[in-house]
C-alpha positions as CSV (number, residue, x, y, z in Angstrom):
1,X,185.3,141.5,-125.0
2,X,188.3,143.7,-125.8
3,X,190.2,143.2,-129.0
4,X,193.8,144.5,-129.4
5,X,195.5,144.2,-132.8
6,X,199.3,144.3,-133.2
7,X,201.7,143.4,-136.0
8,X,203.5,140.0,-135.9
9,X,207.1,139.7,-136.7
10,X,205.9,137.8,-139.7
11,X,204.9,140.2,-142.5
12,X,201.1,140.3,-143.3
13,X,200.2,138.6,-140.1
14,X,198.2,140.4,-137.4
15,X,198.0,139.3,-133.8
16,X,194.6,139.6,-132.2
17,X,194.7,139.7,-128.4
18,X,191.3,138.9,-127.0
19,X,190.3,139.8,-123.4
20,X,187.1,138.6,-121.8
21,X,184.6,135.9,-122.6
22,X,184.3,134.8,-126.2
23,X,180.6,134.1,-126.7
24,X,177.7,134.7,-129.0
25,X,177.2,138.2,-127.6
26,X,180.9,139.2,-128.1
27,X,181.9,137.4,-131.4
28,X,180.6,139.9,-133.9
29,X,183.3,142.6,-133.3
30,X,186.0,140.0,-133.6
31,X,184.5,138.7,-136.9
32,X,184.5,142.2,-138.2
33,X,188.2,142.6,-137.3
34,X,189.1,139.4,-139.0
35,X,187.3,140.3,-142.2
36,X,189.3,143.5,-142.5
37,X,190.8,143.5,-146.0
38,X,194.3,144.2,-144.6
39,X,194.4,141.0,-142.6
40,X,196.3,138.4,-144.6
41,X,197.1,136.1,-141.7
42,X,196.1,135.9,-138.0
43,X,197.5,134.8,-134.7
44,X,194.7,134.8,-132.1
45,X,195.9,135.1,-128.6
46,X,193.4,133.6,-126.1
47,X,195.5,134.1,-123.0
48,X,192.9,136.5,-121.4
49,X,189.8,134.6,-122.6
50,X,188.4,132.8,-119.5
51,X,185.5,131.2,-121.4
52,X,184.6,130.2,-124.9
53,X,181.2,129.0,-126.0
54,X,180.1,127.2,-129.2
55,X,179.6,130.4,-131.1
56,X,183.2,131.5,-130.3
57,X,184.5,128.1,-131.3
58,X,182.5,128.3,-134.5
59,X,184.1,131.7,-135.4
60,X,187.6,130.2,-134.9
61,X,186.8,127.1,-136.9
62,X,185.3,129.2,-139.7
63,X,188.3,131.5,-139.8
64,X,190.7,128.6,-139.9
65,X,188.8,127.0,-142.8
66,X,188.8,130.4,-144.6
67,X,192.5,130.8,-144.0
68,X,193.2,127.3,-145.4
69,X,191.1,128.0,-148.6
70,X,192.8,131.4,-149.1
71,X,196.3,130.2,-148.4
72,X,196.6,132.5,-145.4
73,X,198.4,131.8,-142.1
74,X,196.3,131.2,-138.9
75,X,197.1,130.1,-135.4
76,X,195.8,130.1,-131.9
77,X,198.0,130.8,-128.9
78,X,197.8,131.1,-125.1
79,X,194.9,128.8,-124.5
80,X,194.0,128.4,-120.8
81,X,193.2,125.0,-119.3
82,X,189.5,125.8,-119.1
83,X,189.3,126.8,-122.7
84,X,191.5,123.9,-123.8
85,X,188.9,121.5,-122.4
86,X,186.3,122.9,-124.9
87,X,188.7,122.2,-127.8
88,X,189.5,118.7,-126.4
89,X,185.8,117.7,-125.9
90,X,185.0,118.8,-129.5
91,X,188.2,117.2,-130.9
92,X,189.0,120.5,-132.5
93,X,192.3,120.6,-130.7
94,X,193.5,118.0,-133.3
95,X,192.3,120.2,-136.3
96,X,193.2,123.7,-135.3
97,X,196.8,125.0,-135.2
98,X,197.3,125.6,-131.5
99,X,200.6,126.8,-130.0
100,X,201.8,127.7,-126.5
101,X,203.2,131.1,-127.5
102,X,203.1,133.7,-130.2
103,X,206.8,132.9,-131.0
104,X,206.0,129.2,-131.5
105,X,203.2,130.1,-133.9
106,X,205.4,132.5,-135.8
107,X,208.1,129.9,-136.0
108,X,205.6,127.5,-137.5
109,X,204.9,129.8,-140.4
């Protein structure tokens, strides 16, 4: 999986654009990026993620919980229909902050 980082228009928020399957074998690099001391908020763009397994979902849930405890911003954007089904089956679509676009997520902050 490729991970691109870009600044958000919201200060102290980093946009992570993921490309490729988000699975147990690809999640560690993303976890390392999220743990970067300079990341105070995150928007995770899943537009180019064709598949997400339970390990990937666990990383997103863990980061959301960490962000809530630390008072940091966190949002998911660009979720495909196939990936959205995983969130719906696990009912995590009701818990996670999911937005259609980066601008929608930024406006929610």
